[in-house]
C-alpha positions as CSV (number, residue, x, y, z in Angstrom):
1,M,-98.4,-25.7,-116.6
2,T,-101.8,-24.1,-116.5
3,G,-103.6,-27.4,-116.9
4,G,-101.4,-28.9,-114.2
5,M,-102.2,-26.0,-111.9
6,K,-105.9,-26.4,-112.6
7,R,-105.7,-30.1,-111.9
8,T,-103.7,-29.5,-108.7
9,F,-106.2,-26.9,-107.4
10,G,-109.1,-29.1,-108.4
11,E,-107.7,-32.1,-106.5
12,F,-107.0,-29.8,-103.5
13,G,-110.5,-28.5,-103.7
14,Q,-112.0,-32.0,-103.7
15,R,-109.9,-33.0,-100.8
16,S,-110.8,-29.9,-98.8
17,I,-114.5,-30.5,-99.4
18,A,-114.1,-34.1,-98.3
19,I,-112.3,-33.1,-95.1
20,L,-114.9,-30.5,-94.3
21,L,-117.7,-33.1,-94.8
22,V,-115.9,-35.5,-92.5
23,L,-115.4,-32.8,-89.9
24,G,-119.0,-31.8,-90.2
25,L,-120.2,-35.4,-89.6
26,I,-117.9,-35.7,-86.6
27,G,-119.3,-32.5,-85.2
28,F,-122.8,-33.7,-85.8
29,C,-122.1,-37.0,-84.0
30,E,-120.5,-35.1,-81.1
31,S,-123.5,-32.8,-80.7
32,S,-126.3,-35.3,-81.3
33,P,-128.1,-36.1,-78.1
34,L,-127.8,-39.6,-76.6
35,W,-130.1,-41.3,-74.2
36,I,-130.0,-44.3,-71.9
37,A,-133.2,-46.3,-71.7
38,S,-134.9,-49.5,-70.9
39,F,-135.4,-50.9,-74.4
40,L,-138.3,-53.3,-75.0
41,H,-137.4,-56.8,-76.1
42,P,-138.5,-57.6,-79.6
43,K,-141.6,-59.7,-78.6
44,D,-142.6,-57.0,-76.2
45,R,-142.2,-54.2,-78.7
46,E,-144.3,-56.3,-81.1
47,Q,-147.0,-56.6,-78.4
48,C,-146.8,-52.8,-77.7
49,I,-147.3,-52.0,-81.4
50,R,-150.1,-54.6,-81.9
51,T,-152.1,-53.7,-78.8
52,L,-151.4,-50.0,-78.2
53,S,-150.4,-48.1,-81.3
54,E,-153.7,-48.7,-83.2
55,N,-151.7,-49.0,-86.5
56,S,-150.4,-45.4,-86.3
57,S,-147.8,-44.4,-88.8
58,L,-146.1,-42.5,-86.1
59,V,-145.6,-45.4,-83.7
60,V,-142.6,-45.5,-81.4
61,C,-143.2,-48.3,-78.8
62,D,-139.4,-48.7,-78.3
63,H,-138.2,-47.7,-74.9
64,S,-138.7,-46.0,-71.5
65,T,-136.0,-43.3,-71.1
66,I,-133.8,-43.5,-68.0
67,V,-131.8,-40.3,-68.7
68,F,-131.7,-38.0,-71.7
69,N,-128.4,-36.5,-73.0
70,P,-126.4,-37.0,-69.8
71,A,-123.1,-35.1,-69.4
72,S,-121.4,-38.5,-68.9
73,I,-122.7,-42.1,-69.3
74,S,-120.2,-43.5,-66.9
75,P,-122.7,-43.8,-63.9
76,W,-125.0,-45.9,-66.0
77,E,-122.5,-48.0,-67.9
78,P,-122.4,-50.8,-65.2
79,Y,-126.1,-51.4,-65.9
80,F,-125.9,-51.8,-69.7
81,G,-127.2,-55.2,-70.6
82,E,-129.2,-55.7,-67.4
83,D,-132.8,-56.8,-67.8
84,E,-135.7,-54.9,-66.3
85,T,-139.5,-55.4,-66.0
86,L,-141.9,-52.5,-66.5
87,Q,-145.6,-52.6,-65.7
88,L,-148.1,-50.4,-67.5
89,L,-150.2,-48.3,-65.2
90,G,-152.2,-46.3,-67.7
91,C,-152.1,-44.6,-71.1
92,V,-153.0,-41.0,-72.1
93,E,-153.7,-39.8,-75.6
94,D,-154.4,-36.5,-77.2
95,T,-154.4,-35.3,-80.8
96,K,-150.6,-35.3,-81.0
97,A,-149.2,-38.1,-78.9
98,K,-149.9,-41.2,-76.8
99,A,-147.8,-42.4,-73.9
100,C,-148.2,-45.1,-71.1
101,M,-146.9,-44.5,-67.6
102,V,-144.9,-47.4,-66.2
103,R,-144.0,-48.7,-62.8
104,V,-140.6,-50.3,-62.4
105,V,-141.1,-53.9,-61.1
106,K,-137.6,-55.1,-61.4
107,A,-134.6,-52.8,-62.0
108,N,-131.3,-51.6,-60.5
109,V,-131.5,-48.2,-62.1
110,L,-134.4,-45.8,-62.2
111,S,-135.6,-43.2,-64.7
112,T,-134.8,-39.6,-64.0
113,N,-138.2,-38.7,-65.3
114,T,-140.8,-37.8,-62.7
115,Y,-143.4,-40.0,-64.5
116,P,-141.5,-42.8,-66.3
117,H,-143.3,-43.9,-69.4
118,I,-143.2,-45.5,-72.8
119,T,-143.9,-43.2,-75.8
120,I,-146.4,-45.1,-78.0
121,V,-147.0,-42.4,-80.7
122,A,-145.2,-39.1,-81.3
123,Q,-144.6,-36.6,-84.0
124,P,-141.3,-37.0,-85.9
125,S,-140.0,-33.6,-84.9
126,G,-140.9,-30.3,-83.3
127,P,-142.5,-29.6,-79.9
128,Y,-144.7,-32.7,-80.2
129,A,-141.9,-35.1,-80.7
130,A,-141.2,-37.9,-78.2
131,L,-140.2,-35.4,-75.5
132,Y,-143.8,-34.2,-75.4
133,S,-144.7,-37.5,-73.6
134,N,-143.2,-36.0,-70.4
135,I,-145.3,-32.9,-70.9
136,L,-148.5,-34.7,-71.6
137,W,-148.3,-36.6,-68.3
138,T,-147.4,-33.3,-66.5
139,R,-150.6,-31.8,-68.0
140,M,-152.6,-34.7,-66.9
141,V,-151.4,-34.4,-63.3
142,A,-152.0,-30.7,-63.3
143,D,-155.4,-30.5,-65.1
144,S,-157.2,-33.8,-64.9
145,P,-158.8,-35.6,-61.9
146,M,-156.2,-38.4,-62.2
147,K,-154.1,-39.0,-59.1
148,V,-150.7,-40.6,-58.9
149,V,-149.5,-42.5,-55.9
150,M,-145.7,-42.3,-55.5
151,D,-143.5,-44.9,-53.9
152,P,-142.1,-43.2,-50.7
153,V,-138.7,-44.7,-51.3
154,T,-138.1,-44.4,-55.0
155,K,-140.3,-41.3,-55.5
156,K,-141.7,-43.0,-58.7
157,P,-145.3,-43.9,-59.5
158,L,-146.8,-47.0,-57.8
159,H,-150.2,-46.7,-59.4
160,I,-152.7,-44.2,-60.7
161,Y,-156.4,-43.8,-60.1
162,L,-159.5,-41.7,-60.7
163,P,-161.3,-40.5,-57.5
164,D,-164.7,-41.6,-58.9
165,G,-163.4,-45.2,-59.2
166,N,-163.6,-45.3,-63.1
167,T,-160.8,-46.5,-65.2
168,T,-161.3,-44.2,-68.1
169,W,-161.6,-40.4,-68.4
170,E,-162.1,-38.0,-71.4
171,G,-161.7,-34.3,-70.9
172,H,-160.2,-31.0,-71.8
173,L,-156.7,-29.9,-70.9
174,P,-156.1,-26.2,-71.0
175,A,-153.2,-24.4,-72.8
176,F,-150.0,-25.2,-71.0
177,Y,-146.6,-23.4,-71.0
178,D,-143.7,-25.7,-70.4
179,N,-140.4,-24.2,-69.1
180,E,-138.9,-27.5,-67.9
181,F,-137.5,-28.4,-71.3
182,P,-135.6,-25.6,-73.1
183,P,-136.4,-23.5,-74.9
184,G,-139.9,-23.7,-73.5
185,H,-143.1,-23.9,-75.5
186,L,-146.8,-22.9,-75.2
187,Y,-148.9,-25.9,-75.9
188,A,-152.4,-25.4,-77.2
189,A,-155.4,-26.6,-75.3
190,T,-156.3,-30.1,-76.2
191,N,-158.7,-33.0,-75.5
192,A,-157.3,-36.1,-73.9
193,T,-158.3,-39.6,-73.1
194,L,-157.0,-41.6,-70.2
195,W,-157.4,-45.3,-69.5
196,I,-156.1,-47.2,-66.5
197,F,-155.0,-50.8,-66.7
198,K,-157.1,-53.1,-64.5
199,E,-155.1,-56.2,-65.5
200,V,-151.3,-56.6,-65.1
201,V,-149.4,-55.9,-68.3
202,Q,-145.7,-56.0,-68.1
203,F,-142.9,-55.6,-70.6
204,S,-139.4,-57.0,-70.5
205,C,-136.6,-54.6,-71.3
206,T,-132.8,-54.2,-71.3
207,V,-130.9,-51.2,-70.1
208,C,-128.7,-49.7,-72.9
209,L,-127.4,-46.6,-74.6
210,D,-129.4,-45.8,-77.7
211,T,-126.4,-46.1,-80.0
212,F,-125.5,-49.5,-78.5
213,W,-129.0,-51.0,-78.9
214,N,-129.3,-53.2,-82.0
215,G,-133.0,-53.9,-81.7
216,A,-132.5,-57.1,-79.7
217,S,-129.6,-56.6,-77.3
218,C,-127.1,-54.1,-75.9
219,N,-124.1,-55.0,-78.1
220,Q,-121.3,-52.8,-77.0
221,K,-119.5,-51.7,-73.9
222,L,-117.3,-48.7,-73.4
223,D,-113.6,-49.2,-73.1
224,N,-112.3,-48.7,-69.6
């Protein structure tokens, strides 16, 4: 009887642990952020990595975010699988990250970011993860001579320029406190480099939810 009881409680304990692990994974999946983005086609991602990442071990070169962690993906679902064309306007790099601002050439849905961009290099976690690309461009607008011309209709960038007519700039960005993205963070002063594209460089992309993107196509749709 005692051995049977031990065996029963042991089996019960194993089942309980398994259930808790499954529930934990479900909770993790429910709480994990999602994003909808314009994902680079494989050949364009290869070009991005080859020409822009400088063989960094922290390369991203994957997408331009349309919306991060929306309350619902329903407004964007009709656009999943649609192709878009993004044109590179310029790239900025500091000691932590590198990102290229883009202009939407062909698209039916626009990014919610003020300065749509492709993250080229980012830290794997922490305040300098991919989200920092937004902040880096905000710092450039605030504290460098660079100017951004916005489309009067879409309110998104048309082109960027330097008042002196140059296409490159190197300089100092002072410390910057960001309170746009919770919980907020004080970013240390840094040196940054900007270069503006003189030639037309475009990437072909597909609109998709990150969990639907398989690296080449948007392979799922939500059930109606």
